[in-house]
C-alpha positions as CSV (number, residue, x, y, z in Angstrom):
1,X,0.0,0.0,0.0
2,X,1.3,3.4,-1.0
3,X,2.4,5.8,1.8
4,X,0.4,9.0,2.3
5,X,1.8,12.0,0.6
6,X,2.0,15.3,2.4
7,X,2.5,18.9,1.5
8,X,4.8,20.5,4.0
9,X,4.7,24.0,2.7
10,X,3.7,26.0,-0.5
11,X,4.9,29.5,-1.4
12,X,4.6,31.8,-4.3
13,X,6.2,35.0,-5.6
14,X,4.1,38.1,-5.9
15,X,2.2,38.1,-9.2
16,X,2.8,41.1,-11.6
17,X,1.4,41.8,-15.0
18,X,3.3,41.3,-18.2
19,X,5.9,43.9,-18.8
20,X,5.6,45.0,-15.2
21,X,7.8,44.7,-12.2
22,X,9.4,41.4,-13.2
23,X,9.8,42.2,-16.9
24,X,13.6,42.0,-16.8
25,X,13.9,38.8,-14.8
26,X,14.4,35.5,-16.5
27,X,12.2,32.7,-15.2
28,X,15.0,31.0,-13.4
29,X,15.7,34.3,-11.5
30,X,12.1,34.6,-10.6
31,X,12.1,31.2,-8.9
32,X,15.4,31.6,-7.0
33,X,13.8,33.2,-3.8
34,X,11.4,30.2,-3.6
35,X,14.3,27.7,-3.7
36,X,16.1,29.8,-1.1
37,X,13.1,29.7,1.2
38,X,12.9,25.9,1.2
39,X,16.6,25.6,1.7
40,X,16.7,28.1,4.6
41,X,13.4,27.0,6.3
42,X,13.6,23.2,5.9
43,X,17.2,22.4,5.1
44,X,16.4,21.3,1.6
45,X,19.7,20.8,-0.4
46,X,21.5,20.8,3.0
47,X,20.5,18.0,5.5
48,X,17.2,17.2,3.7
49,X,17.6,15.9,0.2
50,X,15.4,16.9,-2.8
51,X,15.1,13.6,-4.7
52,X,13.4,15.3,-7.7
53,X,12.3,18.8,-8.8
54,X,9.2,19.2,-11.0
55,X,8.6,22.6,-12.5
56,X,5.8,23.6,-14.9
57,X,6.2,26.1,-17.7
58,X,4.2,26.9,-20.8
59,X,5.7,29.7,-22.8
60,X,9.3,29.9,-21.6
61,X,12.6,29.6,-23.5
62,X,12.5,25.8,-23.8
63,X,15.1,23.5,-22.4
64,X,15.0,22.0,-18.9
65,X,13.9,25.1,-17.0
66,X,13.6,23.2,-13.7
67,X,17.2,22.1,-13.8
68,X,18.3,25.6,-14.8
69,X,16.3,27.1,-12.0
70,X,17.6,25.0,-9.2
71,X,21.2,25.4,-10.3
72,X,20.6,29.2,-10.6
73,X,19.4,29.1,-7.0
74,X,22.7,27.5,-5.9
75,X,21.4,23.9,-5.3
76,X,23.9,21.1,-5.6
77,X,24.5,19.6,-9.0
78,X,23.3,16.2,-7.7
79,X,19.7,17.5,-7.5
80,X,17.8,16.4,-10.6
81,X,15.0,18.5,-12.2
82,X,12.5,18.0,-15.0
83,X,10.2,20.6,-16.7
84,X,6.5,19.8,-17.3
85,X,4.4,21.4,-20.0
86,X,0.6,21.0,-19.8
87,X,0.0,24.5,-20.9
88,X,-1.7,26.6,-18.2
89,X,-2.1,23.5,-16.1
90,X,1.7,22.9,-15.9
91,X,2.1,24.0,-12.3
92,X,-0.6,21.8,-11.0
93,X,0.6,18.9,-13.3
94,X,4.0,19.3,-11.7
95,X,2.4,18.9,-8.2
96,X,0.6,15.8,-9.5
97,X,3.7,14.3,-10.9
98,X,5.5,14.9,-7.6
99,X,2.6,13.2,-5.9
100,X,2.8,10.1,-8.1
101,X,6.5,9.9,-7.8
102,X,6.3,9.9,-4.0
103,X,3.3,7.5,-4.0
104,X,5.2,5.1,-6.2
105,X,8.2,5.1,-3.8
106,X,10.5,6.6,-6.4
107,X,11.3,9.5,-4.1
108,X,11.0,10.6,-0.4
109,X,10.9,14.4,-0.8
110,X,10.3,16.5,-3.9
111,X,9.9,20.1,-4.8
112,X,7.1,20.8,-7.3
113,X,5.6,24.0,-8.8
114,X,5.7,26.3,-11.8
115,X,7.0,29.5,-13.2
116,X,6.0,31.8,-16.0
117,X,7.6,35.0,-17.3
118,X,5.3,36.0,-20.1
119,X,7.4,39.2,-20.3
120,X,10.4,37.2,-21.4
121,X,8.6,34.6,-23.6
122,X,10.1,34.1,-27.0
123,X,8.2,34.1,-30.3
124,X,7.9,30.8,-32.1
125,X,8.7,30.8,-35.9
126,X,7.1,28.1,-38.1
127,X,7.9,27.3,-41.7
128,X,5.1,26.8,-44.1
129,X,3.6,23.3,-44.0
130,X,0.2,21.5,-44.0
131,X,-0.3,22.7,-40.4
132,X,0.9,26.3,-41.1
133,X,-0.2,27.5,-44.6
134,X,2.4,30.3,-44.5
135,X,5.5,30.9,-42.6
136,X,4.6,32.7,-39.5
137,X,5.7,33.8,-36.0
138,X,3.2,32.9,-33.2
139,X,3.0,33.1,-29.5
140,X,1.9,29.5,-28.9
141,X,2.2,26.1,-30.4
142,X,-0.8,24.2,-31.6
143,X,-3.0,22.5,-29.0
144,X,-5.3,20.5,-31.4
145,X,-5.4,19.6,-35.1
146,X,-7.2,21.9,-37.4
147,X,-9.9,19.3,-38.3
148,X,-11.0,19.3,-34.6
149,X,-10.5,23.0,-33.9
150,X,-7.7,24.9,-32.2
151,X,-9.2,28.2,-31.1
152,X,-7.4,30.9,-29.2
153,X,-8.4,30.9,-25.6
154,X,-10.6,34.0,-25.9
155,X,-12.6,32.5,-28.7
156,X,-13.0,29.3,-26.8
157,X,-14.3,31.3,-23.8
158,X,-16.9,32.8,-26.0
159,X,-17.9,29.3,-27.3
160,X,-18.2,28.1,-23.7
161,X,-20.3,31.1,-22.7
162,X,-22.7,30.5,-25.6
163,X,-22.9,26.7,-25.1
164,X,-23.7,27.0,-21.4
165,X,-25.8,30.1,-21.4
166,X,-23.4,32.2,-19.4
167,X,-24.4,35.9,-20.0
168,X,-22.3,39.0,-20.1
169,X,-24.0,40.1,-16.8
170,X,-23.0,36.8,-15.2
171,X,-19.4,37.1,-16.3
172,X,-19.2,40.8,-15.2
173,X,-20.7,40.0,-11.8
174,X,-18.2,37.2,-11.3
175,X,-15.3,39.5,-12.3
176,X,-16.6,42.1,-9.8
177,X,-16.6,39.4,-7.1
178,X,-13.1,38.4,-7.9
179,X,-11.8,41.9,-7.6
180,X,-13.7,42.5,-4.4
181,X,-12.5,39.3,-2.7
182,X,-8.9,39.8,-3.9
183,X,-9.0,43.4,-2.6
184,X,-10.3,42.3,0.8
185,X,-7.7,39.5,0.9
186,X,-4.8,41.8,0.0
187,X,-5.7,44.0,3.0
188,X,-5.1,41.1,5.4
189,X,-1.6,40.8,6.8
190,X,-2.0,37.1,6.6
191,X,-1.6,37.0,2.8
192,X,2.1,37.6,3.3
193,X,2.3,34.1,4.6
194,X,2.0,32.6,1.1
195,X,4.3,35.1,-0.6
196,X,8.1,35.1,-0.8
197,X,9.4,38.5,-1.8
198,X,11.4,38.9,-5.0
199,X,14.2,41.4,-4.4
200,X,12.4,44.5,-3.0
201,X,8.9,43.4,-4.3
202,X,6.9,42.0,-1.5
203,X,3.3,42.2,-2.8
204,X,1.1,41.5,-5.8
205,X,0.5,44.2,-8.4
206,X,-1.8,46.9,-7.0
207,X,-5.5,46.2,-7.5
208,X,-7.9,48.9,-8.6
209,X,-10.4,49.9,-6.0
210,X,-13.5,47.6,-6.5
211,X,-15.9,50.5,-7.1
212,X,-13.8,51.9,-9.8
213,X,-13.1,48.5,-11.3
214,X,-16.8,47.7,-11.4
215,X,-17.4,50.6,-13.7
216,X,-14.6,49.5,-16.0
217,X,-15.9,45.9,-16.0
218,X,-19.4,47.1,-17.1
219,X,-18.1,49.4,-19.8
220,X,-15.5,47.1,-21.3
221,X,-16.1,46.1,-24.9
222,X,-16.0,42.5,-26.2
223,X,-12.6,41.7,-27.6
224,X,-12.9,38.3,-29.2
225,X,-16.3,38.5,-31.1
226,X,-18.0,41.6,-32.3
227,X,-21.2,40.7,-30.4
228,X,-19.5,38.6,-27.8
229,X,-19.6,38.6,-24.0
230,X,-16.0,38.0,-23.1
231,X,-14.0,41.2,-22.3
232,X,-10.6,42.1,-21.1
233,X,-12.2,43.0,-17.8
234,X,-13.9,39.6,-17.1
235,X,-10.8,37.7,-18.2
236,X,-7.5,37.3,-16.5
237,X,-4.4,39.4,-17.3
238,X,-1.3,37.7,-18.6
239,X,1.3,37.8,-15.8
240,X,4.6,36.8,-14.4
241,X,5.0,34.7,-11.3
242,X,6.1,31.4,-9.7
243,X,5.1,29.0,-7.0
244,X,6.7,26.0,-5.3
245,X,5.6,23.3,-2.9
246,X,7.6,20.9,-0.7
247,X,6.1,17.4,-0.7
248,X,7.1,14.3,1.3
249,X,6.1,10.8,2.3
250,X,5.0,10.0,5.8
251,X,8.3,8.2,6.5
252,X,10.3,11.1,5.1
253,X,8.5,13.5,7.4
254,X,9.4,11.3,10.4
255,X,13.0,10.9,9.3
256,X,13.7,14.6,8.7
257,X,11.3,16.2,11.2
258,X,9.0,17.7,8.6
259,X,5.6,18.8,9.8
260,X,2.9,18.1,7.2
261,X,0.0,20.6,6.6
262,X,-2.1,19.0,3.9
263,X,-2.4,15.4,2.6
264,X,-2.7,15.2,-1.1
265,X,-5.2,12.4,-1.4
266,X,-5.7,12.0,-5.2
267,X,-5.1,13.7,-8.5
268,X,-7.0,13.3,-11.9
269,X,-6.6,14.4,-15.5
270,X,-9.4,14.4,-18.1
271,X,-10.0,15.5,-21.7
272,X,-12.8,17.5,-23.3
273,X,-13.6,19.1,-26.6
274,X,-10.6,21.4,-27.5
275,X,-13.1,24.0,-28.6
276,X,-14.3,24.4,-25.0
277,X,-11.2,23.7,-22.8
278,X,-12.6,25.7,-19.9
279,X,-15.1,22.9,-19.1
280,X,-12.1,20.6,-18.5
281,X,-12.4,20.7,-14.7
282,X,-15.9,19.0,-14.9
283,X,-15.0,15.5,-15.8
284,X,-11.8,15.7,-13.8
285,X,-13.7,16.7,-10.6
286,X,-16.5,14.1,-11.2
287,X,-14.0,11.3,-11.5
288,X,-12.0,12.6,-8.5
289,X,-15.1,12.7,-6.3
290,X,-16.3,9.3,-7.5
291,X,-13.1,7.4,-6.9
292,X,-12.8,8.9,-3.4
293,X,-16.5,8.3,-2.6
294,X,-17.2,11.9,-1.9
295,X,-19.7,14.5,-3.0
296,X,-19.6,18.2,-3.8
297,X,-21.0,18.9,-0.4
298,X,-18.0,17.2,1.3
299,X,-15.5,19.8,-0.1
300,X,-15.0,22.9,2.1
301,X,-13.2,25.1,-0.5
302,X,-12.8,25.0,-4.2
303,X,-9.9,26.8,-6.0
304,X,-10.5,27.1,-9.8
305,X,-8.2,29.1,-12.1
306,X,-10.0,32.1,-13.4
307,X,-8.6,32.4,-16.9
308,X,-12.1,33.6,-18.0
309,X,-15.2,34.1,-16.0
310,X,-17.2,32.2,-18.5
311,X,-15.3,29.0,-18.0
312,X,-15.3,29.1,-14.2
313,X,-19.1,29.8,-14.2
314,X,-19.8,27.0,-16.7
315,X,-17.8,24.5,-14.7
316,X,-19.3,25.6,-11.5
317,X,-22.8,25.3,-13.0
318,X,-22.2,21.8,-14.3
319,X,-20.7,20.6,-11.0
320,X,-23.2,22.3,-8.8
321,X,-20.5,24.1,-6.8
322,X,-21.7,26.3,-3.9
323,X,-20.7,29.9,-4.8
324,X,-19.7,30.6,-1.2
325,X,-17.1,27.9,-1.3
326,X,-15.6,28.8,-4.7
327,X,-12.5,31.1,-5.0
328,X,-13.2,32.7,-1.6
329,X,-10.1,34.9,-1.8
330,X,-10.6,36.0,-5.4
331,X,-8.6,34.7,-8.3
332,X,-6.7,35.2,-11.5
333,X,-9.2,37.7,-13.0
334,X,-8.1,40.1,-10.3
335,X,-4.6,38.9,-9.5
336,X,-3.3,37.7,-12.9
337,X,-2.6,34.4,-14.7
338,X,1.1,33.4,-15.0
339,X,0.3,30.4,-17.1
340,X,2.8,27.8,-15.9
341,X,2.6,28.9,-12.3
342,X,-1.2,29.3,-11.9
343,X,-1.9,25.7,-10.9
344,X,0.7,25.7,-8.2
345,X,-0.6,29.0,-7.0
346,X,-4.0,27.3,-6.5
347,X,-2.3,24.8,-4.2
348,X,-0.4,27.6,-2.3
349,X,-3.7,29.4,-1.7
350,X,-5.5,26.3,-0.6
351,X,-2.9,25.5,2.0
352,X,-3.2,29.0,3.5
353,X,-7.0,29.1,3.5
354,X,-7.4,25.6,4.8
355,X,-4.8,26.0,7.5
356,X,-6.2,29.4,8.7
357,X,-9.9,28.4,8.8
358,X,-9.6,24.7,9.6
359,X,-11.3,23.7,6.4
360,X,-11.1,19.9,6.2
361,X,-11.2,19.3,2.4
362,X,-10.2,21.3,-0.6
363,X,-10.0,20.8,-4.3
364,X,-7.7,22.6,-6.9
365,X,-8.9,22.5,-10.5
366,X,-7.9,24.0,-13.8
367,X,-9.1,24.0,-17.4
368,X,-6.4,23.9,-20.1
369,X,-5.9,24.8,-23.7
370,X,-6.3,21.8,-26.0
371,X,-9.3,20.5,-24.0
372,X,-7.9,19.2,-20.7
373,X,-8.8,19.4,-17.1
374,X,-6.9,18.7,-13.9
375,X,-8.2,18.3,-10.3
376,X,-6.7,17.2,-7.0
377,X,-8.0,16.6,-3.5
378,X,-6.4,17.8,-0.3
379,X,-7.1,17.1,3.4
380,X,-6.1,19.3,6.3
381,X,-3.8,17.4,8.7
């Protein structure tokens, strides 16, 4: 029988918008303070080994960014690292891979998370082919073949809104809620517990006052379809940021004196129509709950990445999620969406919220370009 897998700690950097405060930092420089925290706080890379490092990244420079990052941070050359790309689910996928590695007995302690510097992301050049009618430079690779459909994420958000009857008013109200809750959360000294400063930057990018933001949300024009409902204001902003978790087995906790906070109980991936990737969390959560004999009502807090209001609302509607348990500290619409880090940020936020309020069970979930969904289940120790 597999040993229980625990999360000992989870931290993130501040999140700042593209071409903002982190625009001159390479992704490996952005992660360095997180690696330093786990080294200084828990002795990782000193008397506690890191058997593997998993890092998610979506639009970075290529190569093995995990290995580059841990070496940049001064870790010993004996520490291995592997980079994971499941698009904007990469950070959560890295946590899931760390979980499976520990569960299988292939490691005793791992670091897992994600990083994105959209500000430093390179352009991709493609020569003309069947897939690319003309030579072009694009920001992303293909997620799905043309005969199925490979829409840009904004267009996919519009399709999801139309298919599930999510109105402009619904999306705007959700965006207003995200800003209000994030504003309230940012005012709490406690939020600093999940953030590791980068240089002199200690907090997320400043949020607009909710009342002023609400006016902007209501006036914002549709940006993906002429008569659409998805706007820049009810969607997330592209951002830079990173997050990292320390995970260990029960025996490793005992051996090294590590105190677990959450148990990672299970993790699931699922596929959906690539034309509506935002609905990906639905089958992932349904399977997660079924195989753990739980119901929606058993979960105290839900963290869903807010790439677009339409996709969160559509997923919540299909799953029957209680609004008062969903993204209770706001989300990416207000705070920003650093693609490869966002899934690990969900776990970081869950840890703080569950620990602070004694919430027994939490779920992190994310919809992903190409028609994918991830979900994982956590229990407070």
